[in-house]
C-alpha positions in Angstrom: 19.3 21.3 -4.5 20.1 23.8 -7.2 23.3 25.0 -9.1 24.8 28.4 -8.3 26.6 30.7 -10.5 29.3 32.3 -8.6 31.8 35.6 -10.0 35.3 35.6 -7.9 37.2 38.7 -8.8 40.8 37.6 -7.4 41.8 41.4 -6.9 40.1 45.1 -7.4 40.6 45.6 -10.8 41.4 42.2 -11.6 40.3 39.5 -13.8 36.8 37.6 -13.2 36.6 34.2 -12.7 32.9 32.1 -12.9 32.5 29.0 -11.2 29.6 27.1 -10.2 28.4 24.7 -6.8 25.3 22.5 -6.3 24.1 24.2 -3.1 21.2 22.9 -1.0 19.1 25.0 1.7 19.3 23.3 5.2 17.5 24.3 8.6 20.4 25.5 11.3 18.3 26.1 14.5 15.4 28.6 12.9 17.5 29.6 10.5 17.9 28.9 6.9 21.4 28.1 5.5 23.1 27.6 1.9 25.2 24.5 2.3 27.4 23.7 -0.6 27.2 19.9 -1.8 30.0 20.3 -4.7 31.8 22.3 -6.2 31.3 22.1 -10.0 34.1 24.3 -11.2 33.1 25.5 -14.8 31.8 23.9 -18.0 30.2 25.9 -21.2 26.7 23.8 -20.5 26.3 25.2 -17.2 26.1 29.0 -19.1 22.5 28.4 -19.9 19.6 28.6 -17.4 17.5 25.9 -19.1 20.7 23.4 -19.1 22.4 24.1 -15.9 18.5 23.5 -14.1 18.4 20.3 -15.7 22.0 19.4 -14.8 20.9 20.0 -11.3 17.7 18.0 -11.5 19.6 14.8 -12.9 22.5 15.6 -10.3 20.2 15.5 -7.5 18.4 12.5 -8.7 22.0 10.5 -8.5 22.7 11.7 -5.4 19.1 10.8 -3.9 18.8 7.7 -5.7 15.9 8.6 -7.7 17.9 8.6 -11.4 15.8 6.1 -12.7 12.2 7.9 -12.7 14.3 11.3 -13.7 15.4 9.8 -17.2 12.1 8.8 -17.7 11.0 12.6 -17.2 14.5 14.4 -18.5 15.2 13.4 -22.2 18.1 15.0 -22.1 21.3 15.1 -25.0 24.4 12.7 -24.5 26.7 15.9 -23.7 24.8 16.9 -20.2 24.4 13.1 -19.4 28.1 12.5 -19.3 28.8 15.6 -17.5 26.0 14.4 -15.0 28.0 11.3 -15.0 31.4 12.9 -14.4 29.8 15.7 -11.6 28.5 12.3 -9.7 31.9 10.6 -9.9 33.1 14.0 -8.3 30.6 13.8 -5.3 31.2 10.1 -4.8 35.0 10.4 -4.3 34.3 13.4 -2.2 31.8 11.5 -0.2 33.2 8.4 0.2 32.9 7.5 3.5 35.6 5.9 6.0 34.2 2.7 5.8 34.6 2.3 1.8 38.3 3.8 2.3 38.9 1.1 4.4 37.6 -1.6 1.8 39.7 0.0 -0.6 42.9 0.0 1.4 42.0 -4.1 2.3 41.8 -4.7 -1.0 45.0 -3.1 -1.9 46.4 -5.2 0.7 44.9 -8.3 -0.1 46.4 -11.6 1.0 46.6 -15.1 0.0 46.8 -17.4 3.3 46.9 -21.5 3.8 43.8 -22.1 5.4 42.4 -25.5 6.3 39.2 -26.2 4.5 38.1 -28.5 7.3 38.0 -26.0 9.6 35.1 -23.8 8.0 31.8 -23.3 10.2 29.2 -21.1 8.9 27.4 -19.5 12.3 24.6 -16.5 13.1 22.9 -16.3 9.9 20.2 -13.8 9.7 18.0 -12.4 7.0 19.1 -8.9 5.7 17.1 -8.6 2.4 13.4 -7.5 2.9 14.8 -4.9 5.9 17.8 -3.5 3.8 15.1 -2.8 1.0 12.4 -1.4 3.9 15.1 0.5 5.5 16.4 2.3 2.1 13.2 3.4 1.0 12.4 4.1 4.9 15.5 6.6 4.5 14.5 7.7 0.7 11.4 9.4 2.2 13.2 10.9 5.0 11.3 10.3 8.0 14.1 10.3 10.2 15.0 13.7 9.2 11.3 14.9 9.7 11.4 13.5 13.2 14.6 15.5 13.7 13.3 18.9 12.7 11.0 17.9 15.4 12.8 17.2 18.3 13.2 13.9 18.9 16.7 12.5 19.7 18.8 10.3 17.5 17.7 7.4 20.1 14.2 7.8 19.7 14.8 8.4 15.8 16.3 5.1 15.2 13.6 3.2 17.4 11.0 4.5 15.2 12.5 3.9 12.2 13.5 0.0 13.6 9.6 -0.3 14.4 8.1 0.8 11.1 10.7 -1.2 9.1 9.7 -4.3 11.5 6.3 -4.0 10.9 6.6 -3.8 6.8 9.0 -7.2 6.6 7.7 -9.1 10.2 4.1 -7.7 10.9 3.8 -9.0 13.8 3.0 -7.8 18.2 6.1 -6.5 19.6 6.5 -9.0 21.7 7.3 -11.3 18.9 8.9 -8.2 17.2 11.3 -8.4 20.0 11.9 -11.8 19.6 12.6 -11.4 15.8 14.8 -8.9 15.9 17.2 -10.7 18.3 17.0 -14.2 16.8 15.9 -14.2 13.1 16.8 -10.7 11.3 19.7 -8.9 10.7 18.0 -5.6 10.9 20.2 -4.0 13.5 23.4 -4.4 11.3 22.1 -1.9 9.3 22.0 0.4 12.3 25.5 2.1 13.4 27.3 -0.4 16.0 26.5 2.4 18.7 22.5 1.9 18.3 21.2 -0.5 21.4 18.6 -3.1 20.2 15.2 -2.2 21.8 13.0 -4.3 23.4 9.2 -4.5 23.4 8.4 -1.3 25.5 10.7 0.5 23.4 8.8 -0.4 20.5 5.4 0.0 22.2 6.6 4.0 23.1 8.0 4.4 19.9 4.5 3.1 18.1 2.8 5.5 20.5 5.1 8.6 20.0 4.8 8.1 15.9 0.9 8.2 16.6 1.3 11.6 18.2 2.5 13.3 14.8 -0.2 11.4 12.9 -1.3 13.6 10.7 1.8 15.7 10.1 4.0 12.8 9.0 0.8 11.6 6.4 0.9 14.7 5.3 5.1 15.1 4.8 5.0 11.5 3.7 2.8 12.2 0.8 4.1 15.3 -0.2 7.5 13.6 -0.5 6.4 10.7 -2.8 4.7 13.1 -5.1 8.0 14.8 -5.2 9.5 11.3 -5.3 7.1 10.3 -8.1 5.6 12.5 -9.7 2.5 11.5 -8.2 -1.0 12.2 -10.1 -3.6 14.2 -7.4 -6.1 14.5 -9.7 -8.0 11.4 -9.2 -8.2 9.9 -5.4 -10.2 6.5 -4.1 -12.1 6.2 -0.9 -13.3 3.5 0.8 -13.4 1.5 4.4 -12.5 -1.6 5.6 -12.8 -2.9 9.3 -10.9 -5.0 11.7 -11.7 -7.2 14.6 -10.5 -7.7 18.3 -9.5 -10.4 20.3 -10.9 -10.1 23.8 -13.6 -8.3 25.0 -12.9 -4.7 25.0 -15.9 -3.7 27.1 -14.5 -0.3 28.4 -13.6 0.4 24.5 -15.2 3.8 23.0 -14.0 3.0 19.3 -14.6 -0.8 19.5 -18.1 -1.9 18.8 -20.3 -4.6 17.6 -21.1 -3.8 13.3 -21.1 -5.7 10.0 -17.7 -7.5 9.0 -16.3 -7.5 6.4 -14.0 -10.8 7.5 -17.8 -12.5 8.5 -16.4 -11.9 12.3 -19.6 -10.2 14.1 -19.3 -11.9 16.8 -16.1 -9.8 17.3 -16.1 -5.9 18.5 -14.7 -3.4 15.5 -13.3 -0.5 14.3 -13.3 1.3 11.2 -10.4 2.3 8.8 -11.2 4.6 6.4 -8.0 5.9 3.6 -8.1 8.2 0.8 -5.3 7.1 -2.0 -4.6 8.2 -5.1 -4.1 6.0 -8.4 -0.8 5.1 -7.8 -1.5 3.4 -4.1 -0.4 6.2 -2.3 -1.8 7.2 1.1 -3.3 10.7 1.2 -5.3 10.5 4.3 -6.7 7.8 6.6 -8.9 7.9 9.9 -9.9 5.1 12.6 -13.5 5.4 13.1 -16.2 3.6 15.8 -16.6 -0.2 14.5 -20.1 0.3 14.4 -20.0 3.6 12.0 -21.9 3.1 8.9 -20.1 3.7 5.3 -22.2 6.5 4.2 -21.5 8.4 7.5 -17.3 8.7 7.0 -17.9 10.7 3.6 -18.2 14.6 5.3 -14.8 13.8 7.2 -13.1 12.6 4.2 -14.5 16.0 1.9 -12.9 18.0 4.9 -9.7 16.9 5.0 -9.9 16.9 1.3 -10.8 20.7 1.0 -7.5 21.0 3.7 -5.2 19.1 2.2 -2.6 20.5 0.2 -2.9 18.7 -3.1 -5.1 19.6 -6.3 -7.9 21.5 -5.6 -10.7 19.6 -7.0 -9.8 15.8 -7.1 -12.2 13.8 -8.9 -13.4 11.2 -6.3 -14.3 7.8 -7.0 -16.4 5.5 -4.6 -18.1 2.4 -3.9 -21.4 1.7 -3.7 -21.7 1.4 0.0 -20.7 4.7 0.3 -22.3 7.1 -2.4 -25.5 7.6 -1.0 -27.9 10.7 -2.6 -27.2 12.4 0.2 -23.5 11.9 -0.1 -23.1 12.6 -3.4 -25.6 15.8 -2.9 -23.3 16.9 -0.7 -20.5 16.4 -3.0 -22.2 18.4 -5.8 -22.6 21.2 -3.7 -18.8 21.4 -2.5 -17.9 21.6 -6.3 -16.0 17.9 -6.1 -16.5 15.7 -9.5 -17.0 11.9 -8.6 -17.5 8.7 -10.1 -19.1 5.9 -8.6 -21.6 2.7 -8.8 -25.0 3.7 -8.5 -26.6 2.0 -5.3 -29.7 1.8 -7.2 -31.7 0.6 -10.5 -32.4 3.3 -12.9 -36.6 4.0 -13.7 -38.2 2.2 -16.1 -38.5 5.6 -18.2 -34.6 5.8 -17.9 -33.3 3.9 -21.4 -29.6 2.9 -22.8 -28.9 5.3 -25.7 -30.0 4.1 -29.2 -26.4 3.4 -30.2 -24.1 0.6 -30.6 -22.4 -0.3 -27.0 -18.6 0.7 -26.9 -16.9 -3.0 -26.4 -13.8 -3.5 -24.3 -12.5 -6.4 -22.3 -11.1 -6.5 -18.3 -7.8 -8.0 -17.0 -9.2 -11.4 -17.6 -10.2 -10.7 -20.8 -13.4 -10.9 -20.3 -16.0 -9.1 -22.3 -17.1 -4.9 -21.1 -19.9 -3.3 -23.0 -20.3 0.1 -22.4 -23.3 2.1 -23.1 -24.4 5.8 -22.2 -28.1 5.8 -21.0 -30.9 8.6 -21.1 -31.2 9.9 -17.7 -35.2 11.4 -16.6 -35.2 10.7 -13.1 -32.0 11.3 -11.4 -29.0 13.7 -12.0 -25.3 12.9 -13.8 -24.6 11.2 -16.2 -24.9 7.1 -16.0 -23.4 4.6 -17.9 -24.6 0.8 -18.2 -21.5 -1.6 -17.9 -22.8 -5.2 -18.7 -19.8 -7.6 -17.7 -19.8 -11.0 -18.7 -16.9 -11.9 -16.2 -19.8 -10.4 -13.2 -22.4 -12.3 -14.8 -20.3 -15.9 -14.6 -19.7 -15.1 -10.9 -23.4 -14.2 -10.1 -24.4 -17.5 -11.6 -22.1 -19.3 -9.6 -23.0 -17.2 -6.5 -26.3 -18.0 -7.6 -25.6 -21.9 -8.0 -23.8 -22.0 -4.8 -27.2 -20.6 -3.2 -29.3 -22.3 -4.9 -27.4 -25.8 -4.1 -27.4 -24.9 -0.4 -30.9 -24.3 -0.4 -31.9 -27.3 -2.0 -30.0 -29.0 0.2 -31.6 -27.8 3.3 -35.4 -28.4 1.8 -34.2 -32.1 1.2 -33.4 -32.2 4.9 -36.5 -31.3 6.1 -38.3 -33.6 3.1 -36.3 -36.3 5.1 -37.2 -35.4 8.7 -40.7 -35.9 7.2 -40.1 -39.5 6.6 -37.4 -40.3 9.4 -38.7 -41.5 13.1 -38.7 -38.7 15.4 -38.2 -36.1 12.4 -40.4 -32.6 12.4 -44.0 -34.0 10.8 -46.5 -31.7 12.6 -47.2 -29.2 9.6 -46.9 -26.1 11.6 -43.6 -26.9 12.4 -42.7 -28.1 9.1 -44.0 -24.5 8.2 -41.8 -22.9 10.8 -38.6 -24.7 9.6 -39.6 -24.1 5.7 -40.1 -20.2 6.6 -36.6 -20.0 8.7 -34.9 -21.5 5.6 -36.3 -19.1 3.1 -35.5 -15.9 5.4 -31.5 -17.5 5.1 -31.9 -18.2 1.6 -34.2 -15.0 1.0 -31.7 -14.2 -2.5 -32.9 -17.6 -4.2 -36.1 -18.7 -2.3 -38.1 -16.5 -4.4 -37.1 -18.3 -7.5 -38.8 -21.8 -6.0 -42.4 -23.0 -5.9 -42.9 -25.1 -2.7 -45.6 -27.8 -2.0 -46.5 -29.3 1.2 -48.2 -32.6 1.3 -50.1 -33.9 4.5 -52.4 -36.1 5.4 -54.3 -34.4 8.0 -52.1 -32.4 10.6 -49.1 -34.8 9.4 -46.8 -33.7 6.6 -45.5 -36.9 4.3 -43.9 -35.1 1.8 -42.0 -32.0 0.4 -41.3 -31.1 -3.0 -40.1 -28.0 -5.1 -39.2 -26.7 -8.5 -37.3 -23.7 -9.8 -39.7 -21.2 -11.3 -38.9 -20.4 -15.5 -37.5 -16.8 -15.0 -35.4 -15.1 -17.4 -31.9 -14.1 -16.1 -32.6 -15.3 -12.9 -28.9 -16.1 -12.0 -27.7 -12.6 -12.8 -27.5 -10.3 -15.6 -23.5 -9.1 -14.8 -24.7 -5.5 -15.2 -24.4 -2.7 -13.2 -23.9 0.7 -13.4 -22.0 4.1 -13.1 -22.6 7.7 -12.5 -20.8 10.7 -12.7 -21.3 14.1 -12.7 -17.5 14.7 -13.7 -16.8 16.3 -18.0 -15.2 12.5 -18.9 -16.2 12.4 -22.5 -16.3 8.7 -22.9 -17.9 5.2 -21.3 -14.2 3.7 -21.8 -12.8 6.7 -19.6 -15.9 6.5 -17.2 -14.9 2.6 -16.9 -11.6 3.1 -16.5 -11.6 5.9 -13.9 -13.6 3.5 -11.9 -11.5 0.7 -11.5 -9.1 2.7 -10.1 -10.8 1.9 -6.9 -9.2 -1.7 -7.4 -6.0 0.2 -6.2 -7.8 0.9 -2.6 -9.0 -2.7 -2.3 -5.2 -3.9 -3.0 -4.1 -1.2 -0.9 -6.3 -2.7 2.2 -5.6 -6.5 1.2 -2.0 -5.8 1.6 -2.7 -4.0 5.3 -5.0 -6.7 6.6 -3.2 -9.5 4.8 0.6 -8.7 4.6 0.9 -6.2 7.1 -1.3 -8.5 9.4 -3.8 -5.5 10.8 -6.3 -7.9 11.8 -6.8 -9.3 14.3 -6.3 -6.7 17.0 -5.0 -7.9 20.6 -4.4 -4.8 22.3 -6.8 -3.8 25.1 -6.6 -0.1 25.8 -8.1 2.3 22.7 -4.5 4.6 22.7 -2.6 1.5 21.9 -4.9 0.0 19.5 -5.0 3.0 17.1 -1.0 3.1 17.8 -0.9 -0.4 16.0 -3.2 0.3 12.8 -1.2 4.1 12.4 1.7 2.0 12.6 0.9 -0.6 9.8 -0.1 2.4 7.6 3.3 4.0 8.4 4.8 0.4 7.0 2.6 0.8 4.4 3.6 3.8 2.9 7.5 2.2 2.2 5.5 -0.5 0.5 3.6 0.6 -1.5 6.4 3.1 -3.1 8.9 -0.1 -3.3 6.1 -2.2 -5.0 4.9 0.9 -7.3 8.9 1.1 -8.6 9.2 -2.5 -8.9 5.9 -2.4 -11.3 7.3 0.1 -13.3 10.1 -2.4 -13.9 8.0 -5.4 -14.7 7.8 -6.7 -11.0 4.5 -7.3 -9.6 4.5 -9.7 -7.1 2.5 -9.0 -3.9 4.5 -7.7 -1.0 4.2 -10.7 1.3 5.9 -12.8 -2.0 8.6 -10.1 -2.2 9.2 -10.0 1.3 10.4 -14.5 1.0 12.3 -13.8 -1.8 14.8 -10.8 -0.3 15.1 -12.7 2.9 16.7 -15.8 1.1 19.4 -13.6 0.9 21.5 -13.8 4.6 24.4 -12.6 6.4 26.2 -14.5 8.4 29.8 -15.3 9.7 32.6 -17.2 8.6 35.0 -19.4 10.6 38.3 -20.6 9.2 41.5 -21.7 10.9 45.0 -20.2 9.1 48.2 -21.3 9.5 49.4 -18.2 10.3 47.1 -16.5 11.9 45.0 -18.7 13.7 41.1 -18.5 13.6 39.7 -15.8 11.2 36.2 -14.8 11.5 34.3 -12.9 8.3 31.2 -11.3 8.8 29.6 -10.9 5.2 26.1 -11.0 3.1 25.7 -14.0 0.9 25.6 -13.6 -3.0 22.0 -12.3 -3.8 20.1 -14.8 -6.2 19.3 -14.0 -9.7 15.4 -12.8 -8.1 16.9 -10.7 -5.4 19.7 -8.5 -7.6 16.4 -7.7 -9.7 14.8 -6.4 -7.0 17.7 -4.4 -5.7 18.7 -2.9 -9.3 14.9 -1.6 -10.0 15.3 -0.1 -6.7 18.3 1.4 -7.4 19.9 0.0 -4.4 23.1 -1.5 -3.3 23.0 -5.9 -4.0 25.3 -6.1 -0.7 23.7 -4.0 2.4 26.1 -5.2 4.8 30.2 -4.4 4.5 32.2 -7.3 4.6 34.4 -7.1 8.0 36.3 -9.0 10.0 35.4 -9.6 13.2 
């Protein structure tokens, strides 16, 4: 939207009148036309082009529901703010819906009637809060308009909107979602009365149709979120996760056995790769075969970054599993900057610089020591990171593994003194070998002695070696080819990788991407893509809430919002008989704070008499 200056003359040679109007470009068929959004009249403030542009931005922000963000970035005088408020009020009056007018009319004609309080009955209560904020964010992003421009009919657009919101609020199968929409959720009350409740087959079809537009949808949503939230595209984080299948999936081309991050290596897997920015917004995603190793996916990722419309050379942040020497060389050759955890330790000739370390704290107030390295054997700038928190974690993991190892050794020792137990020396050594293989991380720290009489073992003894830092040093190394100046900048930049970890946690836990029950590959891909679309409305909601100090996980936000219900109240009156009123419950303080942080109405369903 922009403010257009109009000069009009009543008659030839007559006086020229100047006024302004808020205008936007709209597409009608294959043509682009200008549509007048609001007649603004004349105000001297609008004579100045810069002020006029500022007024236009603020007014558009109010109309599209981004007021709180605009005020953060545009510091404007009170005179302009007052003008914008007056023009926005004018806009609201002009665009007042028939429903709003009817509500005002009913308020003016409010009547008080005698009622039988004992006749009060509440019925048909359904959840509405989480559905309201999810649908509100979906419509702010404008996915419905995007699908309309792609030639979709209104019925299919509404089914797609219902599918995405349902997955965000109630992450389950299409079959259970069908039941949830009919019995539990008030989502359909946020749609026009003419919208037909979809069944599970409609939901299957909607997700498949959305998947056909995957790449275009991802680009549109990311660019739209960029315009809404002033997205930082200078840093992108790349990582992978996998999800497993329930079922055999023998004829699948993408479901393969691989290393499961959920310890479900007995199930076939698919790999999901994601590129996100530091605000947690999804830039690109791709589904790979389950046996695809992490480093093999980087070439695809860089190809998509090359073709993106964002920053021409973003800084790529990766974890150690992806940062092979070949991948880093490829990134350097293509002109990309990166920050990653080194997969290997520096050589003996590589030493920390003879300077005091920079000391900082992590989020849990653990001490972090950062120090640049003098690197001889390998390229890039290296930073040694000593973390007290990581050291404690490594020590805890070591102690747990050592306890498990010693428990198994005790079992072998006990068997040598138990009737029927393993006593033959070759069998005992065989058992010990298997135990060492299972516990090889800690077995090297133990001396084990087998005491025998001839071919029969009578006792097993062990003791722990005295090796300095055997339980973990808490040290790791970062490497980068970027121009970041300080150790702190490099460490802070790497820590943005926590954003993608948070994304995967939300996808797999809150949005229930695991396990997958679909049997056909195309349905699997559509199922995962629908989860990603749901994440694209969850991420901006959480981002806006964090700006207001509300840091809850999405699952907790849904639980909080669904304390608000929509239901019917029935009362017997003396003059009119039974009266049935359909309305929302009053939001609790926590629900109201969320609505206010998102700039949405706290009463998503208008009160009406049935």
